[in-house]
C-alpha positions in Angstrom: 5.2 -44.5 67.2 8.1 -46.9 67.1 8.9 -48.6 63.8 9.0 -52.3 63.2 11.6 -54.4 65.1 14.7 -55.4 63.2 14.9 -59.1 62.3 15.5 -61.6 59.6 13.0 -62.0 56.7 10.4 -64.7 56.8 11.0 -67.8 54.6 9.0 -66.8 51.5 10.6 -63.3 51.3 14.0 -64.7 52.2 14.1 -67.0 49.2 13.3 -64.2 46.8 15.8 -61.7 48.3 18.6 -64.4 48.3 18.2 -64.8 44.6 18.4 -61.0 44.2 21.8 -60.6 46.0 23.5 -64.0 45.7 25.8 -62.7 42.9 26.8 -59.8 45.1 27.8 -61.7 48.2 31.5 -62.8 48.2 32.5 -66.2 46.9 35.6 -68.4 47.0 39.1 -67.0 47.2 40.5 -69.4 44.6 39.4 -71.9 42.0 41.2 -74.5 44.1 38.5 -74.0 46.8 37.9 -77.7 47.5 41.5 -78.3 48.3 41.6 -75.1 50.5 38.3 -76.1 52.2 39.5 -79.6 53.0 42.7 -78.2 54.5 40.6 -75.9 56.7 38.3 -78.8 57.8 41.2 -81.2 58.4 44.0 -79.1 59.7 42.5 -75.7 60.5 44.6 -74.2 57.7 42.9 -71.2 56.1 44.0 -70.0 52.7 44.4 -66.3 52.5 44.2 -64.2 49.3 47.4 -64.7 47.4 47.7 -68.3 48.3 49.4 -68.0 51.7 48.1 -70.5 54.4 47.6 -69.7 58.1 47.0 -72.4 60.7 44.4 -71.3 63.2 45.9 -72.1 66.6 44.4 -71.6 70.1 44.0 -67.9 70.8 44.7 -67.3 67.1 48.3 -67.2 67.9 50.5 -65.6 65.2 47.7 -63.6 63.5 49.3 -60.3 64.4 52.6 -61.5 62.9 51.1 -61.8 59.4 51.6 -59.0 56.9 49.0 -56.3 56.5 47.4 -57.9 53.4 47.2 -61.3 55.0 45.8 -60.0 58.2 43.0 -58.3 56.3 42.2 -61.5 54.5 42.2 -63.5 57.7 40.0 -61.1 59.7 37.5 -60.6 56.9 36.9 -64.4 57.2 37.4 -65.0 53.5 37.8 -68.7 54.4 34.0 -68.8 54.6 33.8 -68.3 50.8 35.8 -71.5 50.2 33.8 -73.6 52.8 30.4 -72.5 51.5 31.5 -73.1 47.9 32.6 -76.6 48.9 29.2 -77.2 50.6 27.5 -76.3 47.4 29.3 -78.9 45.2 30.0 -81.6 47.9 26.9 -81.4 50.2 27.4 -85.0 51.3 30.8 -84.4 52.7 30.4 -83.3 56.3 31.8 -80.4 58.3 32.0 -77.6 55.8 29.6 -75.3 57.6 30.4 -76.8 61.0 34.0 -75.8 60.5 33.0 -72.3 59.4 30.9 -71.9 62.5 33.6 -73.1 64.8 36.1 -70.7 63.4 33.7 -67.8 63.6 32.7 -68.6 67.2 36.4 -69.1 68.1 37.3 -65.7 66.5 34.5 -63.9 68.3 35.7 -65.2 71.7 39.3 -64.1 70.9 38.7 -60.7 69.2 36.3 -58.2 70.9 35.5 -54.6 70.5 36.5 -52.1 71.9 39.4 -54.1 73.5 40.9 -55.0 70.1 39.7 -51.8 68.3 43.2 -50.8 67.2 44.0 -54.1 65.5 43.2 -55.3 62.0 40.3 -57.3 63.4 38.2 -54.1 63.5 39.7 -52.2 60.6 36.8 -50.4 59.0 36.8 -52.0 55.6 37.9 -55.4 56.9 34.9 -55.4 59.2 32.6 -54.6 56.3 34.1 -57.4 54.3 33.5 -59.7 57.3 29.9 -58.7 57.4 29.5 -59.8 53.8 31.1 -63.2 54.5 29.0 -63.6 57.6 25.9 -63.0 55.5 27.1 -65.6 53.0 27.4 -68.1 55.9 24.0 -67.1 57.3 22.3 -67.6 53.9 23.9 -71.1 53.5 22.9 -72.2 57.0 19.4 -71.1 56.5 19.2 -72.7 53.0 20.4 -76.0 54.6 17.6 -75.8 57.2 19.9 -75.3 60.1 17.5 -72.9 61.9 19.3 -72.8 65.3 22.8 -72.2 63.8 21.3 -69.6 61.4 19.7 -67.7 64.3 23.0 -67.7 66.2 24.8 -66.4 63.1 22.1 -63.8 62.6 22.8 -62.5 66.1 26.5 -62.1 65.2 25.4 -60.3 62.0 23.3 -57.9 64.0 26.1 -57.1 66.4 28.4 -56.3 63.6 25.8 -54.1 61.9 25.5 -52.2 65.1 29.3 -51.8 65.3 29.5 -50.6 61.7 26.7 -48.1 62.4 28.9 -46.3 64.9 30.3 -43.0 63.6 33.8 -43.8 64.7 33.8 -47.0 62.6 32.8 -45.3 59.4 35.5 -45.2 56.8 34.2 -42.0 55.3 34.0 -40.9 51.7 36.4 -43.4 50.3 36.4 -47.0 49.1 36.5 -48.2 52.7 33.2 -46.5 53.4 31.8 -47.7 50.0 32.3 -51.4 51.1 30.8 -50.7 54.5 27.7 -49.2 52.9 27.4 -52.0 50.3 27.6 -54.7 52.9 24.9 -52.9 54.9 22.7 -52.9 51.9 23.1 -56.6 51.5 22.0 -56.9 55.1 19.0 -54.7 54.5 17.7 -57.0 51.8 17.7 -59.9 54.3 16.2 -58.0 57.2 13.0 -56.2 58.3 12.7 -52.9 60.1 15.9 -51.5 58.7 14.8 -48.5 56.7 17.0 -46.2 58.8 20.1 -48.4 57.9 19.1 -48.5 54.3 18.4 -44.8 53.9 21.7 -43.8 55.6 23.7 -46.3 53.5 22.2 -45.2 50.2 22.8 -41.5 51.1 26.4 -42.2 52.0 27.0 -44.2 48.8 25.5 -41.5 46.6 27.6 -38.8 48.3 30.7 -40.9 48.0 30.3 -41.8 44.3 29.4 -38.3 43.3 32.2 -36.6 45.3 34.8 -39.2 44.3 34.5 -38.6 40.6 35.7 -35.4 38.9 33.4 -33.3 36.8 35.0 -34.8 33.7 34.5 -38.4 34.9 37.8 -39.4 36.5 38.0 -41.1 39.9 40.0 -38.9 42.2 42.2 -41.4 44.0 44.9 -41.0 41.3 44.7 -44.6 40.0 43.3 -46.1 36.8 42.5 -49.4 38.5 40.6 -47.6 41.2 38.6 -45.9 38.5 37.7 -49.3 37.1 37.0 -50.6 40.6 34.5 -47.8 41.4 32.8 -48.0 38.0 32.5 -51.7 38.3 30.9 -51.5 41.8 28.5 -48.9 40.6 27.5 -51.0 37.6 27.2 -54.3 39.6 25.0 -52.7 42.2 22.8 -50.5 40.0 19.9 -53.0 40.0 20.1 -53.3 43.8 20.2 -49.6 44.4 17.5 -48.8 41.8 15.2 -51.3 43.6 15.7 -49.4 46.8 15.8 -45.8 45.5 15.0 -45.2 41.9 16.3 -41.6 41.9 19.6 -42.6 43.5 20.0 -45.3 40.9 19.3 -42.8 38.0 22.0 -40.4 39.3 24.5 -43.2 39.6 23.7 -44.5 36.1 24.4 -41.0 34.7 27.7 -40.8 36.7 28.8 -44.2 35.3 28.2 -43.0 31.7 30.5 -40.0 32.5 33.3 -42.3 33.6 33.6 -44.1 30.3 35.8 -41.8 28.3 38.6 -41.9 30.9 38.2 -45.6 31.3 38.6 -46.1 27.6 41.5 -43.7 27.1 43.8 -44.5 30.0 44.4 -48.1 29.1 47.8 -48.5 27.5 48.1 -49.9 23.9 49.4 -53.2 25.2 46.1 -53.8 27.1 47.5 -53.1 30.6 46.9 -50.6 33.3 49.6 -47.9 33.2 51.3 -48.0 36.7 50.0 -44.7 37.9 49.6 -44.2 41.6 48.4 -47.4 43.4 47.8 -49.2 40.2 49.9 -52.3 39.4 50.8 -52.8 35.8 48.7 -55.8 35.0 46.5 -56.8 32.1 43.0 -55.6 32.0 40.1 -58.0 31.5 38.8 -56.8 28.1 35.3 -58.3 28.4 34.7 -56.5 31.7 36.2 -53.2 30.4 34.1 -53.5 27.3 31.0 -53.8 29.4 31.9 -50.7 31.4 33.7 -48.5 29.0 32.9 -49.6 25.5 36.0 -51.5 24.3 35.4 -53.1 21.0 32.8 -50.4 20.1 35.0 -47.3 20.3 38.6 -46.3 19.6 40.3 -44.0 22.1 40.9 -40.4 21.2 44.1 -39.1 19.7 44.0 -36.5 22.5 42.0 -36.9 25.7 42.5 -34.1 28.3 40.8 -34.2 31.6 41.2 -30.8 33.2 39.4 -31.5 36.4 40.6 -35.1 36.6 44.1 -34.0 36.0 45.3 -36.2 33.1 46.4 -35.6 29.5 46.6 -38.7 27.2 48.1 -38.2 23.8 48.4 -40.8 20.9 50.0 -40.6 17.5 47.4 -42.9 15.9 45.0 -45.1 17.9 44.5 -47.2 14.8 48.1 -48.5 15.1 47.1 -50.7 18.0 50.0 -52.0 20.1 52.5 -50.2 17.9 51.2 -46.7 18.6 52.8 -43.9 20.6 51.0 -43.2 23.9 52.0 -40.4 26.4 50.4 -39.6 29.7 50.9 -36.4 31.7 49.8 -36.5 35.3 48.5 -33.3 36.9 46.1 -34.6 39.5 46.1 -33.8 43.2 42.7 -34.1 44.8 44.0 -35.1 48.3 46.5 -37.3 50.1 44.6 -40.5 49.8 46.7 -43.0 47.8 48.6 -40.0 46.4 52.1 -40.6 45.0 54.4 -37.7 44.6 54.0 -37.9 40.8 53.1 -34.3 40.0 53.7 -33.6 36.3 55.1 -37.0 35.8 55.2 -38.5 32.4 54.7 -42.0 31.0 55.7 -42.9 27.5 54.9 -46.0 25.4 56.0 -46.4 21.8 55.6 -50.0 20.6 56.5 -50.9 24.1 57.1 -49.0 27.4 59.9 -46.5 27.4 59.2 -44.2 30.4 57.5 -45.9 33.3 56.3 -45.5 36.9 57.1 -47.6 39.9 53.5 -48.6 40.9 52.8 -49.6 44.5 55.0 -51.9 46.5 52.6 -52.3 49.5 50.9 -50.6 52.4 53.6 -50.9 55.0 54.5 -47.3 54.7 57.7 -47.7 56.6 59.1 -50.3 54.2 62.0 -48.8 52.2 60.5 -49.9 48.9 57.1 -48.4 49.8 58.7 -45.2 50.8 60.6 -45.1 47.5 57.4 -46.0 45.5 55.5 -43.1 46.9 58.3 -40.6 46.7 59.3 -38.3 43.8 62.4 -40.5 43.4 60.3 -43.1 41.6 58.6 -40.8 39.1 59.6 -38.9 36.0 59.4 -35.3 37.0 61.2 -32.5 39.0 63.2 -33.9 41.9 63.8 -31.7 44.9 64.8 -34.2 47.6 65.1 -31.6 50.4 61.8 -29.8 49.7 58.6 -31.2 51.1 55.4 -30.6 48.9 52.2 -29.1 50.3 49.3 -31.5 50.8 46.8 -28.8 49.9 44.7 -30.0 46.9 44.3 -28.0 43.8 47.9 -26.9 43.3 48.6 -29.0 40.2 46.6 -28.2 37.1 46.5 -28.5 33.3 46.0 -25.0 31.8 46.8 -25.1 28.1 45.9 -27.4 25.3 46.6 -27.0 21.6 45.6 -29.6 19.0 46.6 -29.7 15.3 46.6 -32.7 12.9 50.4 -33.2 13.3 51.0 -31.8 16.7 49.4 -31.9 20.2 50.5 -29.7 23.0 49.6 -29.8 26.7 51.0 -27.6 29.4 50.5 -27.9 33.2 51.9 -26.3 36.4 52.8 -27.6 39.8 52.7 -25.2 42.8 53.0 -27.8 45.5 56.6 -27.0 46.4 56.6 -23.9 48.6 58.2 -21.0 46.7 58.7 -23.1 43.5 56.8 -23.1 40.3 57.3 -26.0 37.9 55.7 -25.9 34.5 55.9 -28.8 32.1 54.8 -28.7 28.4 54.3 -31.9 26.6 54.4 -31.9 22.8 53.7 -34.9 20.6 55.0 -34.3 17.0 53.4 -37.0 15.0 55.2 -36.4 11.7 58.6 -36.3 13.3 57.9 -39.3 15.6 59.1 -37.1 18.6 57.9 -36.4 22.1 59.2 -33.2 23.5 59.1 -32.2 27.1 59.9 -28.6 28.2 60.4 -28.0 31.9 60.6 -24.6 33.4 61.4 -24.1 37.1 61.5 -20.9 39.1 62.2 -20.7 42.8 62.3 -18.0 45.4 65.6 -19.4 46.7 68.5 -21.0 45.0 68.1 -24.8 44.9 69.9 -27.9 43.5 67.4 -29.1 40.9 67.1 -32.4 39.0 64.8 -34.1 36.5 64.3 -37.8 36.7 63.4 -40.2 33.9 62.3 -43.7 35.0 63.2 -46.1 32.2 60.9 -49.1 31.7 61.9 -52.7 32.5 64.0 -54.1 29.7 65.3 -50.7 28.5 69.1 -50.6 28.4 70.5 -47.0 28.2 73.9 -45.8 27.0 75.1 -42.3 27.7 77.0 -40.1 25.3 77.4 -36.5 26.6 73.9 -35.0 26.4 72.3 -37.9 24.5 71.1 -41.3 25.7 70.3 -44.2 23.4 67.7 -46.6 24.7 67.7 -50.2 23.5 65.3 -53.1 24.1 66.4 -56.6 23.1 69.4 -55.0 21.3 67.2 -52.7 19.2 67.2 -48.9 19.5 63.7 -47.9 20.6 64.4 -44.2 21.4 67.1 -41.6 21.7 66.9 -38.9 24.4 68.5 -35.5 23.7 68.8 -32.8 26.5 69.0 -29.0 26.0 69.4 -26.8 29.0 70.0 -23.1 29.7 72.1 -24.1 32.7 75.1 -26.4 32.9 73.9 -29.9 33.7 75.2 -33.3 34.3 73.6 -36.6 33.2 73.8 -39.6 35.4 72.5 -43.2 35.0 71.4 -45.4 37.8 70.2 -48.9 38.2 68.7 -50.6 41.2 70.6 -49.2 44.2 73.5 -48.0 42.1 73.4 -44.3 41.3 69.9 -42.8 41.1 67.7 -45.5 42.6 65.7 -47.5 40.0 62.9 -49.9 40.9 59.5 -50.8 39.7 57.0 -53.1 41.4 55.3 -55.6 38.9 53.0 -56.7 41.7 52.6 -56.0 45.4 55.6 -57.0 47.4 57.9 -57.7 44.4 60.6 -55.4 43.1 62.4 -55.3 39.8 65.6 -53.3 39.2 65.4 -50.8 36.4 67.4 -47.9 35.0 67.0 -44.2 35.8 68.3 -41.1 34.0 68.9 -38.1 36.2 69.6 -34.6 34.9 71.3 -32.4 37.5 72.0 -28.7 37.5 75.6 -28.0 38.4 75.2 -26.1 41.7 72.2 -24.2 42.8 69.9 -22.1 40.7 66.7 -20.0 41.0 65.6 -20.6 37.4 66.1 -23.5 35.0 64.7 -24.3 31.6 65.4 -27.7 30.2 64.0 -29.5 27.1 64.1 -33.3 26.8 63.4 -34.7 23.3 62.5 -38.4 22.8 63.1 -39.4 19.2 61.3 -42.6 18.2 62.2 -44.8 15.2 60.0 -44.7 12.1 59.9 -48.5 11.8 58.6 -50.4 14.7 59.2 -54.1 15.0 57.6 -54.8 11.6 54.1 -54.3 13.0 51.5 -53.1 10.6 48.8 -50.8 11.8 45.6 -52.5 13.0 42.4 -51.6 14.7 42.7 -50.7 18.3 40.7 -53.6 19.5 43.0 -56.1 17.9 45.7 -55.1 20.3 43.6 -56.8 23.0 43.1 -60.1 21.2 45.9 -62.0 22.9 45.1 -60.4 26.2 41.4 -61.4 25.9 42.4 -65.0 25.3 44.5 -65.0 28.4 42.2 -63.0 30.7 39.1 -65.0 29.8 40.8 -68.2 30.8 39.6 -69.2 34.3 42.2 -68.6 36.9 42.6 -68.4 40.7 40.3 -65.4 41.1 36.8 -65.3 42.5 34.1 -65.9 39.9 31.6 -63.9 41.9 31.3 -61.7 44.9 32.3 -58.4 46.1 35.9 -59.4 47.1 37.3 -57.5 44.2 40.3 -56.1 46.0 43.6 -56.1 44.3 45.5 -56.2 47.4 44.5 -59.7 46.8 43.7 -59.9 43.1 45.8 -58.4 40.3 42.9 -57.3 38.2 41.8 -54.6 40.6 43.5 -52.2 42.9 44.6 -52.7 46.5 42.1 -51.2 48.9 43.1 -49.1 51.7 45.6 -47.9 54.1 
């Protein structure tokens, strides 16, 4: 017997369900939404995430000339968020919703599937985001009593739901697929006869969340900000999911609890995301992180090792707040998705950053800076420029941990380079204020080998034989000593001079930094090298303080309203600095 026909909810149920999902549907792109909306109404200028404006001309001329990020913002129809927000606060001013409808209708005439399937208009996640914005417009039209326009918009929604239901449009077990399934759940709350869509979306969401998180609670896309993004989406949607499937909600609530330890421990002492993988080095939002991971209620561990997740995080004393020493060893390779060539790379903070990572430049993978950011040349590890690593997961692992009151030791191995074994042992000696890194390399064939150390912005190095002094603002913050069983040469680079040195403080922006490269003289089959970072006893006159005090100034800044959406599911740091960029 056929099930009930799909269709929109009747009025009484519609009002109730709108209240349940209103906070999940996407909102404005900026706090200056009135100005943006007026520009859209008056000049057909749409404001894209990041502030760039695009004039919608006949045939949407020039859309394909925009950068990847801007194309995604345009084709997800984020302009609807500004127009609907303007309608809510200025209902007497005309044309907000009429303009939204005109642009949507115009877009639908210009972009069609499958003819434009290869373009950004029908990118998997972008299409899911568009469904969320189309639902936002539909809800507003219906609330305004515009039944004819709402019905026409619902027909477009249904067509997009059918498209997203096709197997070839599914993003898969990644954040793209997550946003598709979440958008489909929003649709299900506003529709009847959609149990098949609901059940499939819930099953896919549960499968993704449970497969995307390691057994010790680390999101597998090699990025702390992605870890936050996924945890945040689980938390924000728990009530919705539990109302649809109590057992699924219970499993996801348990999963979220398991993600808290890494979420607490990976944040740097200065209250920023460390620039690991596709994470930009920006300040966290303490209130949001406290809600998810327990900031304010818990101190991080002195040693937090995640064997399955692939991270070791060592601190001298978490109670020292922003003045503490913080070292991160990366040994995670769960797949190629968003994976930088950062195997056994090290980050080091001691009253400020000393050894850093590049972070992401962008998703134009042919751009020279993107190529650099993903390559081993922008990380602090073994550098074999002529050897390509295997993409097989599971070849990088932490296999030894030793913990004493004065010393913490972590050892890991990288087998991704064919015929090469690289082992790195990180030792934090608290009483000596030293961080020691032992690298051991064995190869089947003789190779020219190098170790790279990416120095943080503001660090000025000076080289004297096998020692390097590091200064920040004229003050010595560390000294590097190198011991090797083979003859080596030390070289300093900066920007494009010598070993290439760049970091990316945000998407599309580069900053020249310094790099130390340690080269073997000639080829070798084995190499053992120890690099010792000696840190000064006295650190900028800072007295030890509780860990949470380190975030006081950050909290004051981050809780100030800015140009980021106050509500909605458009939490994508390709567009907003607080969360990671989504997708390839």
